[in-house]
N, C-alpha and C positions, 0 to 999 in steps of 0.2 A: 146669876148676873141679872136679876130682875130689876134691880135699882137703875134709875135713869140718871144721866148726867145733866148738869145745868150749864149750858153754854160752852164756849170754847175751852175755858179753863178746866171744866169738869170732864170734857171729852178726851183730853190728853191722858189722864190717868185711867179713864174708863177703857180707852183703846188699848193701853198697855196691859191692863188686867184681862181684858176680854179675848185678846188674840192668843193663839197657840204658836204663832210663827215667831221664831227668835229674830228673824230679820226685821219683822215689823216692830217687835219690842225694842230692838236696838235703835231703829229709826225713830220710834215714838220718843225715846229719851233724847237722842241726839238732835232730831229735827225740832223738838220743842225748845231745846236750849239754843239752837241756831236761830230759830224764829225770834226768840226773846232778845238775843244779841243783836240781830239785824234791826228789830224794832227800836231797841235802845240807841243804837248808832244813828239811825235815821232821825229819831226824835232829838238827840243831842245836836246833830249836824243842822237840823232845821232851826233849833234855838240859836245856835251860833250864827247861822246865816241871817236870821231875822235881826239879831243884835248888830251885825255888821251893816245891814241895809236899812236900819230903822229910819234914817233921815231921807231915804229915797222916796220919790213919788210912787204912787200906785201904778197900775197898768202892768207893765212887763214883769216887774219884781213880784207882784202878787200872783201873776200867772205862773211864773217859774217856781214859786214856792208851792203852788198847788201841784205842779207836775212832780216836784220832789216827793210830796206825800204819796202821789199815785205810784211813783217808782218804788217807794218803800213798800206799799201794799202789794205791788207786783212781785216783790221778792218774798214777802211774808206769806202771802196767800198760797202759792204753790208749795211752800215749805210745810204749811199746816194741812193742806188738802189731803194727802194720804192718811194722815192721822184722823182727820174728821170723817173721811169716807169710811174708814174701818170702824170707827166708833158708831157711826150711824148704821152701818150694816149689821153690827152685832146687837145694837139696841132694838132695831126693828125686826131682826131675824130675817133679813132679805136673803133670797136664794142667789148665791154667787158661785163661781167656779171654786173648786177646792183649793186652788193656789192663789186666790184673790189677795189674802193678807200678805203673803210672801212677795208677790209681784208689786203690790202697792208700796211695800218697804223698799224694794229695789228701785222703783221709780222715784221714791223720795231721795234715796242716796244719789241717784243719777242727777236729780235737780241740785243737790248740794255740790256735786262735782262740777256741774255746769256753771254755778255761781263763781266758783274758783276760776274756771277757765275764762269766764267773762271778765273777771277782775284782772287776770293776767293780760288778756288781749287789750283791755281798755286802760291799762296803767299809763300814766303820763310818762314822758321820756325821762324826766328827772328822778322818777321813782323806780325805774327799771334797773335791776342788778345785772351787771355783766355776767354772761353765762356761756358755758361750753356745751350746754345741752341743745341738741338739734330740735327737740320738741318745743322747748321754751323759746328758742330763737325763731322758730317758725310762727309761734303764737305772737311774738313781738312784731314780726314782719307784717302781720295782718293790719288793716286799717283799724283805728280805735273804735270806730262805729260798729265794726263787726263783733264787738264784745256783747252786743245784745242778742246775737244769734244763738249761742249755746243755752242761755237761760230760757229764751222763748221756746226753743225746740224742746227742751226738757220739760217745761211746764205743759206744753201740748202733749208730751209723752205721758205725763202723770194723768191727765184727763183722758187720753186715749186708752190707757191701761184700765182705768176705772170703767169706762164705757164698754170696753171689750170683754171684761170679766164679770161685770155686774149681774148679768142675767143667768149665769151658769150655762152649761152646754147640755144638750140633750143626752150626750154620753154620760155626763155626771148623774143625770136623773135616772138613766137606765141602771147604772152601777148601784146607786142608792136604793132603787126599788128591788134589785136582786138581793142585796145584802140584808134587807129587812124581811 
């Protein structure tokens, strides 16, 4: 794997090929598709919103459009972060914990789940389906603004996982020294 990738689009297949973790491979495929889907939805929604507000004055509308783009990046960034971290780690040959790739894949899946939970919590009243599920009912009972909490917490978990496992542990170094 001496070849290098070029940018984000090259890093996704590079991470998929470079990792031996099935969890990370599954996340690289699914996470990349989810990131592309979110980027497409945010882009199309922004185009529609701009079309609906084209006659409006600047100021608040321009500011809210900018926040819409930032929110889209806030979803796509943590979706791609585990893939990019793993690709960078393999390209540079960084010393990490033996389970780094697997846990980055798990953190990525956790972020995907948190996006779903955030959407359920923040769903408008008119779009909520009646349910007998206690879990969904409890999520619906939360204030809509609480829908930001699961994705933000999971994004922080992605970065915490990276920082926790990136240096490897001294125990890993001792095991590797004994094995060679």
